[in-house]
C-alpha positions as CSV (number, residue, x, y, z in Angstrom):
1,M,-62.8,-29.9,178.7
2,P,-65.0,-32.4,179.5
3,L,-68.2,-30.9,181.3
4,K,-68.3,-32.2,184.7
5,W,-71.5,-34.2,186.2
6,A,-73.2,-31.7,187.7
7,D,-73.1,-29.5,184.5
8,W,-74.7,-32.5,182.7
9,F,-77.2,-33.0,184.9
10,I,-78.2,-29.4,185.2
11,L,-78.2,-29.1,181.2
12,G,-80.3,-31.8,181.1
13,Y,-82.6,-30.5,183.2
14,L,-83.3,-27.1,181.4
15,A,-83.4,-29.4,178.0
16,H,-86.4,-31.3,179.6
17,L,-87.5,-28.0,181.2
18,V,-88.1,-26.4,177.3
19,E,-89.3,-30.0,175.7
20,D,-92.1,-29.8,178.2
21,S,-92.7,-25.7,177.8
22,F,-93.5,-27.3,174.2
23,S,-96.2,-29.6,175.7
24,K,-99.9,-28.4,175.6
25,A,-100.2,-28.0,179.0
26,G,-97.1,-26.5,179.3
27,V,-94.9,-26.5,182.3
28,A,-94.7,-24.4,185.6
29,W,-90.8,-23.6,185.5
30,L,-90.7,-21.7,189.0
31,Q,-92.7,-24.0,191.1
32,P,-93.5,-24.2,193.9
33,L,-92.4,-20.2,193.9
34,Y,-95.0,-19.1,190.8
35,N,-97.4,-21.6,189.5
36,K,-98.1,-20.2,186.1
37,R,-97.7,-22.5,183.1
38,I,-95.4,-21.6,180.1
39,Q,-96.0,-23.1,176.7
40,F,-93.5,-21.7,174.4
41,G,-95.9,-23.0,171.3
42,F,-98.4,-20.2,172.1
43,K,-100.8,-22.8,171.7
44,L,-99.8,-23.0,167.9
45,I,-97.0,-25.4,167.9
46,Y,-97.6,-27.9,170.6
47,Y,-97.6,-31.6,171.2
48,R,-99.7,-34.1,173.4
49,T,-98.0,-36.3,175.5
50,G,-98.8,-39.9,174.8
51,K,-99.3,-39.2,170.9
52,V,-96.9,-39.6,167.9
53,S,-96.0,-36.1,167.8
54,E,-94.4,-36.6,171.2
55,K,-92.3,-39.8,169.8
56,I,-91.2,-37.8,167.1
57,L,-89.9,-35.1,169.1
58,Y,-88.4,-37.2,171.7
59,I,-86.5,-39.0,168.9
60,T,-85.1,-35.9,167.3
61,A,-83.8,-34.3,170.6
62,C,-81.9,-37.8,171.5
63,A,-80.6,-37.8,167.9
64,G,-79.7,-33.8,168.6
65,L,-77.9,-34.9,171.9
66,F,-76.2,-37.8,170.6
67,Y,-74.9,-36.0,167.7
68,Q,-73.5,-33.3,169.9
69,V,-72.3,-35.8,172.4
70,L,-70.3,-37.1,169.6
71,R,-68.8,-33.7,168.6
72,L,-67.6,-33.3,172.0
73,L,-65.8,-36.7,171.9
74,A,-64.2,-35.9,168.9
């Protein structure tokens, strides 16, 4: 059963928040209700925006998503 467009949008949005949570700055998940930034790497495992590590993370995430889409279509 294929996912609806809204499901894909929500899944993409949540994946984006999770990925941004590994940036050094973190992300405020519940903004504007709660401004505390969450950083999943605990300041040990993180990336900085605009650096090589961000590009590697981006390529890895795209490859993983591409693989999952191929599995759904098969």
